[in-house]
N, C-alpha and C positions, 0 to 999 in steps of 0.2 A: 464843971471840966472844960478846960480850954482846949479847943481843938489844935492840932498843928500847923504850923503855918503852911501855905498849899502854895505851888509852883505853878506858873503856867507855863503850857508849850506850846508850840504848833508843829505840828506833823503833816508832810504831805509824801505821798507812796502812789505806785502804780500798781500792777499785777503782779510784779516782780520784785521790788522791793522799797524799802522806806527811801526815798530820795531828797527829803530835807527833814530835820527835826531840828528846833530852834527851841529854848527856853527863854523865858523874863528872868529878869531879877527881882525879888521879892518886892510886890508893892508896883510894879510897872504893868501898864495896861497896853491892851492894843487898839492903836487907834488910826485911821488912813494911812497916815506918813510912816507910821511903825509897819503896816501890814502891806506897804508897796516897799519898801527896804527889803521884805521877808521876800516879796516876788521877784525882786532883784536877784536876791541870792536864789530861789527856786529855780529863775529862769537859767543861772550858771548852773548850778547844781544838773537842771536835764542836758545842759548842751557838754557838760561834762560826764556824766554816767551813763546817757543816753544820747550817742550823737546822731545827727540827721533827725530826730523825733521833734523838735522844734519845727522843721519844715513840713514835716508828716501831719501836724496839728498835733494841740494838746488842750484836750478839755478839763477845766477848773470845775467841781462843781462846789459852789458857795452859797449858803444861807442868807438870809435875809440881814444878817447884823450889818449895824452901821459902817465898820471899815470895810466891808465888804461892796456896800453900793454906794458910799462915797466917792463924787465926781474924779477926784485924783486919781482912786483905785480904778475906777471903769476907764480913766484916761490911758491910765498903765498900761492896764489890758487889752484895749485898743491897739496902744504902742505896741505890744506883744505880736499883734496881729499883722499890724502894719508891717513892722520887722519880717515876720517870715513873710508876706506876699513877696517884699521886696527881695528876699534869700531868693525866693521860687523864682522870680524875673530874672534875676541876675542869672541864674543857673540857665535859664530857658537862654538867653541871649548867647550865655557864654559857649553853651551845648551849637546854638545858628553860628556862629561865627566857626567854632571847630569845622563843624560840617561845608561850610563855604571854604575853607581854608584845603580839607581833604581834598573836595571836588577841584579846587584851582590847581591843586598838586599831580591829582590825575589826571587834568587838563593837559598840564605840562609837560609829564611824563609822556603820554600819548604823543600830543606833537613833536616833541624830541625824537621820540621810536620812528615816527612816519618820514619826520627827516632825515634820519638815518638808513632806512629802506630806500628813501627814494636815490638818496647819493649812491648807496650800494648798486641800486637798478643802473645808475646812470654810466657808475665806474663800469659794469658788466658791458653795457650794450656800446660803451668806446672801446674796452678790449675786445670782444667780437669783432665792432668793423674793424678794427687795427689788423684781426687774424684775416677778416675776409679779405681785405686789401692786399695783404702779403700772399695771400694762397692767389690772389690773381695776378698777381707782381709773377711770382714762381710759375703760373699756367700759361702766361704772355712770354715767359721768359724760355721756358719749355719748348712753346710753339713755336718761338722765332728760332730756337736752335734747329730745330729739325728742317727749319725752309733753307735756311741759309740764309735768310734775309736780316734786316736790320733789327735791332733790339731796341724796344721803348721801354724803357723802366718808368714804371709811377711808383713814387713814394708818397705817402702820406703819415703826418702824425698830427696827433689829437693829443691835449692834456687835459685832465679835469684839474 
């Protein structure tokens, strides 16, 4: 009795669900090139189904089958690790830039507030000085009027 034709498949899963299920055509075998294409599909499946997981790290459990240990496969796995490291470095650089921009904005806002406060203080001082001068003029006029002497009028103007 002849057995039914067998189909070969590859399944990748994590603790939550199947990430990738791929069947091969009858008679097709898995070699290093085919396995690398499958790993590329797996990487895209992880990006789509588990956003952020590639940056957190992925552990592939391989046996010592030839497609798993081939140099081209190992190179692809290393390329994924390098890609993850590059993504993490880019995220850190972007975060540092954002922090620097926030610090610069805060410094600019503080400088603007200080300048506004200084201008307000200067305006208040000028107004107080003008009021004091006017009061002195009034005092001089009132004092002079009571004595019948000459009136000395002093005026001062200031503008900001």
